[in-house]
N, C-alpha and C positions, 0 to 999 in steps of 0.2 A: 504494500500500499503506500509506503515512504518512496518507494522510485516511480510508481504510477503516479503519484503526487507530484513529483518534481517535474516530469514531463509533461503533463496537464497545466499546471502552473506554469510552466514555463511558454508555453505553447497560447494561452490565455490572455498571459501577461502582454506577450509583442502584438497579439491581436487588438486587445485593448491600445496598447501604445500608439498603432497606428491608424487606428480610427477616432479616439478622442484627445492623445495627447500631442503628438504629432501637428495637428492643425494649430493648435494651441500656440506651440512651441514656434514654427511656422509666423505667428500674427509677430510674436517677440523679436524673432530675428529680422524679420522685415525692418521694424522699428529702426534697428541698427545699421541694416545694410541692404538699403533699398533699392530693389531692381535685381537682388539676388535669384528670385524665381524668376525671372524673365531673360537671363543670359546678360544681366548688366553688372556683373560683381566687385563692387567698391566702397571699402569703408568710409564713409563721410565725416566718421567722427560723432560726436553725441549731439551737434549744431540741431539735427531736425528735429530734435525732442522738443530741444528750445525755444521752436518756432510758434508752438502750438501757444504760447503768453506774447507774441509778436502779432499775429494773426488774429484780426478779429473774431473770425469766423469760428476757429479754432478755440479759442480762449472763451468766447462765449457759451460753446459747446458743453466745454470743461465745466464753469462755471453754471449752469443752469442744471447741470446732472447733477454738480454737488450739491446745491442747494434744494434741487427736486426732491433729490435722496434724503438728505437730513430732516427736512422740513417735513415730509410724506413718514418719515420715521417716527419724527416727534407723535405727528397728529395721530396715526396710524397707531401707535403702541400705546398711545393714553386711551383711544377710543376702546380697541381690542381690547385691554388691561380691565378697563371699567366692567364691560361686557362679560370677561370671562371669570372674575369675582364675584358680578352678582349672578352668573349662571351657577359657579361652584359652591357659592353660600346656601341661596334659597331653591325651593320646588316650585314651580308656577306652572301656567298653564301654556306660556308660550315658549317655555324652555328646549322643547324639541322642533320647535319652529326655527329658533335662531338656529339650532346645530345645522340643521338642514339648509339653511339659507346661507351659513358661512361655508358649507360643503358646495354650494351652488355657484356661490363667488368665486371660488377656488379654480373649481375645473370650469370655469367659462373664460374664453379666449379674451385678453384684454381690449383687445381692439374693439371688440363686439360691444362691449361694456364704453367705451370710448364714445363708437358712434350713437350709443344710447343717448348719452351725456351730450353730444351735441345738437341731436334732434330736440332733447328738452330745453337746451338753454341756450344753442343757437338765435340770431338775430330776428330769424323768421320760424325759431321754433314754436314747441308747444306751450312753454310758460310765457312766450312772447304775444302769439297772438291768439292762445284760448285763454291765458288766465291771468293776463294783464300783467307779468312781471317782468317786466323790460329792463329792471335794474339787475337781473341777475346774468345776464348776457356779459356787461361789463365787469359783474363782480367773479363770475367764473373762467372767463378768458381772461387770467391775468397771473403770474405766478404763483399768490395766494391761493386762486381759486382753482388752479391746476394741482396743488398738494392737496387739497380739500377733495379735489376727484379721485388722486392717486390713494389717498389717505382711505377715503371709501370702497375702494378697490382691493387694497392690500391688508385691510386691517385682520383679513382670517389668521392671517401668518402669526400676528401676536397672539390673538386670541386663545388658538391651538397649543401654542406655545404655554401662557399662562395657566389653562383650563387643564393640563397635564402635570402641573407641579401642584397644583391644588387635588391631588388625587387623596394625599394622607393631609389628616387634621391633626395641629399639634396646640390644638386649645388651650391645652396647659399652661403654655405661657400667655395667653390672653386671659384665663386665671390670675394667674400668679400676678398679672400687672394692675389686673381690677382688685384685688385683694389689700394693693399698696395706692388705691385710691384714684387710678386713671380711667376717665370715661372710654365711651365706647370708641368716639374719633381719634383720640390718644392712642389707644389698643390699635387701632387698625394703623395708623399712622407711625408708631413707633416698634412692631413688633410684625406684623402681618405683611404690610408693605415692603420693609427691610427682607422680611424671609423670602420673598417671592423675587428680587432682584434679579439671580440667575437667569428664572426665565426671561422674566423683561428685557433684560440685555440680550439674550438669544431673539425673541420676539421681535425687539427692536433691528437686530442685525439683519435677521431674516427679510423685514419691510424695506430694510435699506438697498438691500443686494437684489431683491427682485425690481426695486425702482428706478435704480440707475440701470441695470439692463434691460429693462422692457422696452421693447422697439412698437408694440401694437399701439398704446395709449398716445405716444410722440405721432407715431402714422397718421392717426384717426384725426388727432387733434389740429395738426396741420393744416388740414383743410379750411378751418375758421381763424387759426391763431397760429404765429408764427414765434415759436419756441425751441430754436436747436436743441438739441443734446446731442451727446456722444453718439449713441445708438442709431440717430435718426441720420448725424452727419456722414457717418460712415457708410450708410446706405446710398447718400447724395454721394457721395465719393465714387463708389464704383459703379453707378448708372447718370455722370454727368459724363460732356465729351470735352477734353478728353479725358480718358480715367484716370484717376488720382489715385493708384495703389500706394503712395507713399504717405498720401493725407490719412486714406483709409487704414495703413499699419500704426501710425504714430497716434493715431484717436483710440486705436481697440487698445494700444500701449497702456494708453493712462486709462481706460475703462478697467483693464485687468489689475490695474495697480491699485484702483478705487475699491475694487472688489477684495483682491489679498490683503489691504488695510484694513477695511472694514471684519473679515476672518479673523486678522493676527491682533486686533484690540478685543473681539470676543475671547478669543484664546488665554490673552494674557489677562483679563481680568477675572475671568473666573479661575484662573492658577493662582493669582494673588491674595484671593478671598477664601476664607472657608464658610462653607456654607453646610456643612455636615451639620443639618439640625434634628433630622430622624433619630428618635432613639427607641426604646422599648414601650414608651406611652403613646408612640404614635398610633392611630387608629384610621381606620378609613373614613373619608368624610363624609359626614350624613348632613341630606341637606332638610331645612326646615321651612316652612311655610312664613313667608313674609307678611309681616302687618298690614302692610298696604299692598297686596298684591296686585290691585288695580294698576297702580302708579309703576310698577315694574313689570308689568303686562304692557302698557303703554308705552314706555321707553323703548320696549323690545320691537315693537310691532312701527312703531315711528323708525326705528334703526333699520328695519327689514325694508320698509314704506323707501325708503329715502337710498338706501346702499343698493338695493334689487329692485325695488318696482319703478323707482325713475330709469335706470338706463334699461332694463328688459321690457317694462312696462312701454317705455315711448318706442322704443325699435314695432313692438308687436302695434301699437295703436295707427303708426304712420304704415304700416303694412296692408291696411286694409282699409285706409283713406285715400279720396282721390287728391284732395288738397289738404294742406294741415291747417290751413287758414280757416277753412268753412267749419272745421268742427266736427261733433257726433251727431252729423244728422243722418236721416236716414238715407236721402239723396248725395250724401258726400260717403257714404259706406261702399266697398266694392271688392271683388276678389280678382279684378285684372290684374294686380302684381304679382299675384300666386299665378296665373295664367298665364304669363308673360315669359314666365322661366320654362314654360314647354311649348310657345309659340316656334312657330315653324318659319317664320317670317326671316327672308333671307337678309335684311337691310342691317340688322343687329345681330343676328345669328345669338340670339338670346339661348334658344334651345342647346346649340352647341356649347357652352359658356356654362349653363349650370351643369345638364346630364355628364358630359365629359367631365367638367372639373370635379362633380361630385363622385364619380367613377374612378378618376385617379387618384382624387385624394383618399378615399375609403381604400383602395389598393395598395396606395403606397403605408398609411398606416397600419394596415394589415399585416402586410409582409414585415414591415418593420417590428411588430410588436409580437410575431412569433419568432422571427429569428433574436429579438433583444431578449426574450423571456429564455430560448434555448442558451444563450451565452450568458447572462443571469444565474440560469441553473448552475453550469459549470462552475462559474466563479464562486458562487454561493457553495458549491460541494467541497471545491478546492479550499475555502477561507473557514470552514468547519471541521471536516474530516480528515485534512492530510496535515502535513507538517511542511509542506512546500517554504522553500524562500524566498518568493514571489507575492509570500502573503501582505507585505507592506507595499511593493507596486500596485498589486489588485486593489487595495483598499484607497491607494493615491490616486488611481486611473478612474475607479468607479466613482469619483465622489468629486471629479475634477470639472465634470462636465454639468454639475449642480450649481456651482457659483458661476461658470463663462456663460455666458448669456449667448442666445442662438446666431445673434449678429456677428458677434465674434468667432463663432465655430465655423459659419458659415462663408467668412473671408478668407479663414485658414486651410478649408477644402480649396477654395479659389487657388491659392497660392500652392498647395501641396500637387494638387489633382490637374492641374491647366498646364502642364509641361509634353513640349512638342516630344521630348525622347522617351516619354510614356505611348506614343503613337506606334511606336518598333515593338512594343512589347503586347501591345494591343489592351492597355490599360488606359489609356485616353477618357475618362469615365467625366469627367467636365462639361456640362450640358448635356448628361444623359439621365434619364430617371435613377438609373442605378444609382450615382451619387447622391441623388437627394434621398433613398432608401438608407443609405450607410450613413449618414447626417442624421437621420430621425432616430435609428437605430441607438448613435453613441448617445443622442439626446435620453434616451428610454431605459437605457441600462442601468444607470443608479438607482430607479424607483424599481428596476424587476432585481435587482440585487437585494435590496432595501427590506422590500416585501417578504423575499422568499430566507433570507438570513433567519427570521424569528420562527418562521416554522420549520428551518431545518435545527435550529436550536433545541429542539424538541425531541430531536432523534438521539438516542444512545448509540456511541460508536460500536459498542460492543456487537450490536446487532451486523454492523457491516464486517466487523472482525470476525464472526463466525462465518459469514457466508465467505470472506476471502479464503480463511481454513479448508471451505468445502471448496474451492474452485474458482469461485466466480468472478470474473476479471471486475475491471472499472464500471466498462459500462454497462456490464449484466448489473451490479449493484445500485449505480443511476437508477437502471431501467424497470427493475424489478422489486427494489427495496425502497430507496428514496424518494422514487416518483409519484409511486401508489399513496403515499403518506403526506406529501405537499401537495398533490394534483388542486385541493380548493384555494390555496395560498396561491398557485401556481396560474391559475384562472384569474383571480384577482387581480395580480399581476400584469396578465396580459391584457385585462381589459382596460384597466389605469394606463397602460403603456399606450393601445389602440385609441382610447378616448383624448387624451392629450398631443397625439401627434395629427389629427386630422385636420384642425385650423392653426397648426405652425406656422404664423404670419413671415416672422424674421426667415428662418430657414426657407420657404418658399420664396420670397423675394430675392434673395441670394443667388440660389439653387435652380431657381425654376429655368427647365429647357425650353428652347426656343420651338414656339407654337405649342407648348403642352399644356393645357388648362388645368389649374388649380382652384379650389374651392375658396380659400380664404385669400389670392389672387381677385378672384371673382368677385366677390363681396367688397374688397377694399377699392377695385378700381370703379365698380361701379357706384359705392358713396363717394369718392373723389371726383367723380364726373356728375354728381349733382342726381343721380338716379337712386333717390331715398327709396322711393319705394320698389323698387327692384333690387335694391340691396337689402331692406328689411324682409322682405319675404322670401330672400333668398336664408337669410342669417335665420329665420325662424324653420324655413321647413327641411333645411339640413339640419339642424340642433335638434328637431324630433326627431328627423331621421336616424342621426346616431344615438340619440338616449333610446329608441326603438331597437334598433340593432344590440345595442350594450345589453339591454333585458331581455332579449332572446338568445342572445348564447348564455348570457350566464341564465335563464330557464332551463335551455338544453345541457348545457356544461353539468346543470346539478340534478337531471333529471337523468343524465347518463352516469353519474357517481351513484345515484340509490342504484340502476337497474344495476349495476354492477356489484355493489353491495349487498342487494338481495341476493344476486347468485351466486356470488361467495356464500351469503351464510346458508343458504340451499344446501351447496354443496359440501361444506364442513359437517351437515345432520344427517348425512347418508351414511348409514352402516353397514358395515361389512356382515355377511349372512353368520349368523351365531353357528358354531359345531358344538353339538350337545357331545360333552362327556362323562363318563361311568366309573366312580372308582369306588373298591370295596375296602372296609376299614372295621375290624372287631365286630364281625358277622352285620356290621349294616352298610346298605347301599346308599352311594350320593350320585346326584345327576347336577352338573352346573353347564354353563355356557361358556363358552372360550371365546 
């Protein structure tokens, strides 16, 4: 098992290095040696990195990303922490609805949420035309307003981090403080809040990283407000004429530096502080009913209505309205936008865009999900059941793409795979759907690994050792022992990878092959050209299709598992026909079944 673990660990580490770490390394290398990937190798010193402070667009992109990330981290963490502490402390009617809303926000693509906010708060949006809230446009589309929009979209990361830390109750600390005269506010401020600092820091870091690396929200908001960020400027550098790979490389370098600093601050803050407050007196948290449950329920419903109802509800409303300004009248309601998705009119090629875009996106996501689960299964097996020396490298490679934005991975794939010498080896993948599949796999691997590691940890290594003694090889142990035990987590990981890959706007924008339609590009371009009805109808219909597919796959998988379990149980209940034996002892005769 040790030798096989070494071989499998080395092989999978090389694969992860190629698909995950090499693109990132290419981006960093291009910042110091611009042109190295296009036949122009020369070192220009570090002057190009310093030009970001001299060129107005580069400098403004860096400052905007920094301030947007810090402001969103502050607002999102405060909002998420308050909701999480409220949810952890009290039992109330709308608590489960809040949990469902948080997960809905977490899996909804950011550019779809941003489009909903634009339709609601734009100059000709629902708030201005129907509700008379003309002041909302000037508030939302300025730096502070963008921070509010981002915070309402990213707070689930802080919410989940803080909520997880509240699993255990240490109320005896609060009781000690109350016995010394402290009031409820003082207990919360001096005891409960400091104990939650590690989870709050983790949540703030996650919000900052997700905000700085987000491409969808800046891309959607650029249609009504010019606010360049690092991610959007990288995209503009690749798709301008002439192409500025040097600019893209430098901006990507600073983007990686910002994210690395955030991770470093998180690690150092946790290492230098002692937060091991759980002791033998810690018990599972027990939620109690609040005295003013109506107030808690009202706060929850308002939070859900603002963070989810506005962006998603606005898209749904616009998809069934002829004109936004005419309101919800019977004459203004229509299904024409949905019918236009399947129209055969040759002028706008609507049918070609939507149907082919949906088929292509679903096919790429499905293929990437299956392959990423296979790779993640092998990685989890090596990390759990072998003594491979490549464990550290596998851990690193499987985490890197979590912190690296899709826009950076996309430009890294361009640098690595857009090489002339690869044509002679039939490996010139740039401009083909195959490269997009590989990039999507790289983004899905961390989720596949993390989901499976939990279930792998429940399997005793002695089971595999016994199989090895009986002559079972590595593949046999994987297929016949581990796979049946972790199949449900495998299904969930595959569905998660599939669902998050269909609407990946960043990778689709960077790696979309010529004349190859993808669903997120269809929606984004329709919105950019002002076809709001078409864009929202495509968003609603594609989202419902994806949700239905996920539910069907999950139902089919669970049904297959139950059928397999029933068949196995019936097989074990079968008994071998007994053979009657007769023995005689002391003059007495006895019969028994052998």
